[in-house]
VOPAGU-2260 file (C-alpha; in pm, 1 decimal, decimal comma):
REM VOPAGU-2260
SITE   aa  ch    i         X         Y         Z
SITE  MET   A    0    8820,7   10521,0    5394,3
SITE  ASN   A    1    8915,1   10842,1    5592,9
SITE  GLN   A    2    9024,6   10716,3    5913,5
SITE  THR   A    3    9165,1   10906,0    6198,8
SITE  PRO   A    4    9463,5   10793,6    6406,0
SITE  PRO   A    5    9404,0   10690,5    6731,9
SITE  SER   A    6    9434,1   10960,1    7012,5
SITE  PRO   A    7    9753,0   10858,2    7216,8
SITE  PRO   A    8    9644,2   10723,9    7572,4
SITE  PRO   A    9    9611,4   11018,6    7828,1
SITE  THR   A   10    9901,9   11086,2    8067,8
SITE  PRO   A   11    9845,8   11053,7    8443,6
SITE  ALA   A   12    9881,9   11332,1    8671,6
SITE  PRO   A   13   10203,7   11401,0    8829,1
SITE  VAL   A   14   10145,4   11313,0    9195,4
SITE  THR   A   15   10182,9   11642,0    9445,0
SITE  THR   A   16   10250,0   11710,9    9781,9
SITE  THR   A   17    9862,7   11837,4    9791,6
SITE  ASP   A   18    9759,5   11541,0    9634,3
SITE  ALA   A   19    9900,9   11326,2    9899,1
SITE  VAL   A   20   10092,9   11413,4   10220,3
SITE  PRO   A   21   10147,3   11771,0   10305,4
SITE  PRO   A   22   10485,1   11834,0   10383,0
SITE  TRP   A   23   10481,4   11905,3   10745,7
SITE  VAL   A   24   10282,5   11617,5   10840,4
SITE  ALA   A   25   10562,8   11403,8   10597,8
SITE  MET   A   26   10816,3   11589,8   10830,3
SITE  ARG   A   27   10651,0   11537,6   11158,1
SITE  ARG   A   28   10553,7   11180,7   11080,8
SITE  MET   A   29   10934,0   11101,0   10961,6
SITE  THR   A   30   11067,3   11295,1   11298,4
SITE  ALA   A   31   10838,9   11062,1   11518,2
SITE  ILE   A   32   10976,4   10749,1   11363,4
SITE  LEU   A   33   11335,8   10786,1   11373,4
SITE  LEU   A   34   11289,4   10945,5   11741,7
SITE  LEU   A   35   11089,9   10600,7   11803,3
SITE  THR   A   36   11376,3   10431,0   11643,2
SITE  TRP   A   37   11622,4   10614,9   11848,9
SITE  PHE   A   38   11467,1   10558,4   12152,0
SITE  MET   A   39   11379,4   10181,6   12120,1
SITE  VAL   A   40   11762,2   10096,4   12054,9
SITE  THR   A   41   11880,3   10287,3   12254,4
SITE  PHE   A   42   11673,5   10158,2   12593,2
SITE  LEU   A   43   11641,2    9836,0   12424,5
SITE  CYS   A   44   12044,7    9751,7   12421,1
SITE  ILE   A   45   12064,8    9927,4   12779,0
SITE  TRP   A   46   11726,0    9691,2   12918,3
SITE  PHE   A   47   11868,3    9376,6   12768,7
SITE  ALA   A   48   12249,5    9433,8   12835,8
SITE  ARG   A   49   12271,9    9104,2   13052,4
SITE  GLU   A   50   12098,0    8855,7   12798,5
SITE  LEU   A   51   12309,2    9033,1   12547,4
SITE  ASP   A   52   12623,0    8913,6   12763,9
SITE  GLN   A   53   12576,2    8583,6   12703,9
SITE  LEU   A   54   12573,4    8601,1   12328,3
SITE  HIS   A   55   12954,8    8593,3   12181,1
SITE  LEU   A   56   13086,8    8719,3   11906,3
SITE  PHE   A   57   13444,8    8657,1   11802,5
SITE  GLY   A   58   13487,0    8616,3   12171,4
SITE  TRP   A   59   13312,8    8910,9   12240,1
SITE  PRO   A   60   12997,1    8936,8   12420,8
SITE  VAL   A   61   12749,0    9106,0   12173,2
SITE  SER   A   62   12660,6    9402,7   12420,8
SITE  PHE   A   63   13042,4    9493,2   12405,6
SITE  TYR   A   64   12944,4    9548,0   12047,0
SITE  MET   A   65   12674,2    9751,7   12029,2
SITE  ALA   A   66   12788,3    9991,5   12335,2
SITE  ALA   A   67   13114,8   10033,1   12104,8
SITE  GLN   A   68   12983,4    9997,6   11738,6
SITE  GLY   A   69   12655,7    9868,9   11705,3
SITE  THR   A   70   12446,1   10212,5   11815,6
SITE  MET   A   71   12673,6   10479,6   11681,7
SITE  LEU   A   72   12655,1   10304,4   11327,4
SITE  ILE   A   73   12238,4   10301,5   11382,2
SITE  TYR   A   74   12252,9   10632,6   11497,2
SITE  LEU   A   75   12408,7   10746,3   11190,7
SITE  ALA   A   76   12201,2   10555,1   10995,8
SITE  ILE   A   77   11931,7   10749,2   11154,6
SITE  VAL   A   78   12097,2   11098,9   11092,6
SITE  ALA   A   79   12157,0   10977,4   10706,0
SITE  ILE   A   80   11783,0   10901,3   10641,2
SITE  TYR   A   81   11652,4   11192,5   10791,8
SITE  ILE   A   82   11870,7   11376,6   10559,4
SITE  ARG   A   83   11758,9   11205,8   10240,3
SITE  ARG   A   84   11452,9   11190,1   10312,6
SITE  MET   A   85   11412,3   11611,3   10450,9
SITE  ARG   A   86   11601,2   11693,7   10139,1
SITE  ARG   A   87   11330,2   11464,4    9900,0
SITE  ILE   A   88   11037,1   11628,3   10065,4
SITE  ASP   A   89   11172,7   11982,7   10067,4
SITE  GLN   A   90   11251,9   11949,3    9665,1
SITE  LEU   A   91   10891,1   11835,4    9676,5
SITE  ALA   A   92   10729,1   12149,7    9846,1
SITE  HIS   A   93   10998,5   12348,5    9642,0
SITE  ARG   A   94   10851,4   12191,6    9317,9
SITE  GLU   A   95   10505,9   12214,1    9398,8
SITE  GLN   A   96   10509,2   12574,7    9516,3
SITE  SER   A   97   10736,2   12741,7    9205,8
SITE  HIS   A   98   10422,7   12501,3    8995,9
SITE  GLY   A   99   10150,4   12696,8    9209,1
SITE  GLU   A  100   10308,0   13027,9    9141,3
């Protein structure tokens, strides 16, 4: 009885930037989302400042915390997200470019 061993299952093709979204589209989309987040945080804190004054946290109004620390922490998070995502997009684009050569 001459049996051949079963063949291994096919490996899936790696996801590349050409299969997914081009890098410039991903960068534009990410930048638009982060700018919209920045605008909404800035605008909403100012627009609802009187309503936030009614809420108190440790004896201080929430608008004070948002003005003193909250928005700055959100802005810092936006910058950190931008750095991490841009690094990942650049690495994928560089990897795709080096495989294409």
